C-alpha positions in Angstrom: 46.8 247.8 110.9 43.3 246.8 109.8 41.6 247.1 106.7 40.2 244.4 104.1 41.8 242.7 101.0 39.9 243.8 98.0 40.5 242.1 94.3 38.6 243.9 91.5 36.5 245.7 93.8 35.5 242.2 95.3 36.1 242.0 99.3 38.3 238.9 99.7 38.9 239.2 103.8 40.0 241.1 106.5 43.5 241.6 107.8 43.6 240.1 111.4 46.0 242.6 113.7 46.6 239.7 115.8 48.3 237.3 113.7 49.3 239.7 111.0 47.7 237.6 108.2 44.7 238.0 106.2 41.3 236.4 107.3 39.4 234.6 104.4 36.5 233.4 106.9 34.3 236.2 105.5 35.2 236.1 102.1 31.8 234.5 100.8 31.3 232.7 98.0 35.2 233.2 96.6 36.5 231.0 93.4 40.3 230.3 93.1 41.5 229.4 89.8 45.1 228.8 90.9 46.5 228.6 94.3 50.8 229.0 93.9 51.5 227.7 97.7 53.5 225.2 99.3 51.3 224.1 102.3 47.8 225.0 103.9 48.7 225.1 107.8 45.2 224.1 108.9 41.4 223.9 107.8 38.5 221.4 106.8 37.1 220.8 103.4 33.7 220.9 103.2 31.5 218.2 102.4 30.8 218.8 98.9 34.6 219.3 98.0 35.6 216.8 95.4 39.4 215.7 95.8 41.0 214.9 92.3 42.2 211.0 92.9 45.7 212.0 91.9 45.9 213.4 95.2 43.3 211.9 97.1 43.7 209.5 100.0 44.7 205.8 99.5 40.9 204.9 99.9 38.1 207.6 98.2 34.7 206.9 98.8 33.1 206.8 95.5 29.3 205.8 95.8 26.9 205.0 98.5 23.4 203.5 97.6 20.6 203.1 100.3 18.2 200.4 99.0 14.5 201.5 100.1 12.0 199.0 98.4 11.9 196.5 95.3 15.2 197.3 93.7 16.0 194.5 90.8 20.0 195.4 91.2 22.4 198.0 92.1 24.8 198.8 89.3 28.5 200.7 89.0 29.2 201.9 85.4 32.5 203.2 83.9 32.2 206.4 85.7 32.8 204.6 89.2 34.7 201.8 87.7 37.8 203.4 86.0 41.5 202.8 85.1 42.1 205.2 88.3 41.7 202.4 90.6 42.7 198.8 90.3 41.2 197.6 93.8 37.7 198.3 95.2 36.2 197.7 98.5 32.4 197.2 98.7 30.8 197.7 102.0 27.1 195.7 102.9 24.8 196.8 105.6 21.7 195.5 106.7 20.4 194.0 103.1 17.6 192.0 102.2 14.5 191.4 100.5 10.8 191.0 101.3 10.9 187.1 101.3 13.0 183.7 101.5 15.8 182.2 99.2 18.1 185.4 98.9 21.1 184.7 97.1 23.0 188.1 96.9 26.4 188.2 94.7 28.5 190.6 92.7 29.0 190.5 89.1 31.6 191.9 86.9 31.7 193.0 83.0 34.1 194.2 80.5 31.6 195.7 78.2 29.3 197.8 80.3 27.1 195.2 81.4 26.1 193.5 78.2 27.7 190.4 79.3 29.1 189.0 82.8 32.4 187.2 83.0 32.3 183.7 84.0 33.6 183.1 87.5 34.7 180.2 89.5 33.6 180.8 93.1 33.9 179.1 96.4 32.4 180.0 100.3 32.7 178.4 103.8 30.0 178.7 106.2 30.2 178.6 110.2 26.8 178.3 112.1 27.0 181.0 114.9 23.9 179.7 116.9 25.1 176.3 116.8 27.7 173.7 115.5 27.8 173.3 111.7 30.1 174.4 108.8 30.0 173.9 104.9 32.1 174.2 101.9 30.3 174.9 98.5 32.2 175.7 95.0 30.3 176.7 91.8 30.9 178.0 88.3 28.6 181.1 87.8 28.9 184.6 87.1 30.1 186.3 90.1 31.0 186.2 93.6 28.3 184.8 95.9 27.9 186.3 99.4 25.1 183.9 100.8 22.7 181.5 99.8 19.0 181.2 101.2 19.3 184.2 103.1 16.4 184.8 105.2 14.2 187.9 104.5 13.0 190.5 107.1 12.2 193.7 107.9 15.6 194.6 109.2 17.9 193.1 106.8 19.9 189.9 107.0 23.4 190.5 105.1 26.4 192.5 106.1 29.8 192.3 105.5 32.8 193.6 103.0 34.3 192.5 99.9 37.6 193.4 98.1 37.9 193.2 94.6 41.3 193.2 92.4 40.8 194.6 88.9 44.1 194.0 87.1 45.4 196.8 84.9 47.6 194.3 83.1 45.5 193.0 80.2 47.4 189.6 80.2 46.1 188.8 83.4 42.3 187.4 84.3 39.7 189.8 84.4 39.0 190.0 88.3 39.8 188.5 91.7 37.8 189.2 94.9 36.7 187.4 98.3 34.3 188.8 101.0 33.5 188.2 104.5 30.0 188.5 105.7 27.2 187.1 108.3 23.8 186.4 107.3 20.7 185.1 108.8 19.5 181.8 106.7 16.2 180.7 106.4 15.2 178.8 109.6 16.6 181.6 111.8 20.0 180.4 111.8 22.8 183.0 111.8 26.2 182.1 109.8 29.6 183.6 108.9 30.6 183.3 105.2 34.0 183.4 103.6 33.5 183.7 100.2 36.4 184.0 97.1 36.1 184.1 93.2 38.1 184.5 90.3 37.1 184.8 86.7 38.2 182.3 84.5 38.7 184.7 81.3 41.4 186.7 80.1 39.4 189.1 77.9 42.1 191.6 77.3 39.5 194.1 78.4 39.5 195.8 81.8 36.2 195.4 84.0 34.3 198.8 83.9 31.1 197.7 85.6 29.8 196.0 88.7 26.3 194.5 89.6 25.2 193.6 93.1 21.7 191.1 92.2 19.9 188.6 94.0 20.7 185.6 92.1 17.2 183.9 92.9 15.6 187.0 90.7 14.1 188.6 93.6 14.0 192.3 94.3 16.0 193.6 97.2 13.9 196.1 99.7 16.1 197.2 102.3 20.0 197.8 102.9 23.0 200.1 102.0 25.8 199.5 99.9 29.0 201.7 99.8 32.2 201.6 97.1 35.4 202.8 97.9 38.3 203.2 95.3 41.7 201.9 96.7 45.1 203.4 95.1 48.1 201.3 95.4 
């Protein structure tokens, strides 16, 4: 048996005589408002398909920013940092600026970036092209990802940060940690492990995150991706 499936004069597909099923590959642009079915046997979602967070994977890509030149900072507001997720992963790839003394960090806000929460941070570093290590602790406004990173045309900071934003307003605002490698001033290479925790219990949920150079310079190259993780 052959033929086409039509609804309201619109051709939705053709009958497949071999399988006895309706083939929708030739349906063109078709909108399905309600699909009452228990399963879809196979198929591939297109790159523009949006999967609701309520049924999405445990880790969902929320945003990717490619830095081209003279970027003061990268912001993620309350359209990305939402109550859907209480954990985020941030991936840094080849980030640098044109010049030395690059102090990259992540900052967090509970009022859409008007103010940044005070944090206690620490980082430990290991020299990769020689012997040497160190430990530093700071009270500042974010998670430090490196100190005095060397600037060059191909980028110097790569790594990954994980951020916990509690849903419970009685808990501290944010906790985070990161692992990264950097090229420091003088051409030495280091591995960093970084940890930070806010010192406040504001009662409001973090809804804003910023990547910035604490040395007040502009970022020239690199890519940053933010993923939401559901528990």
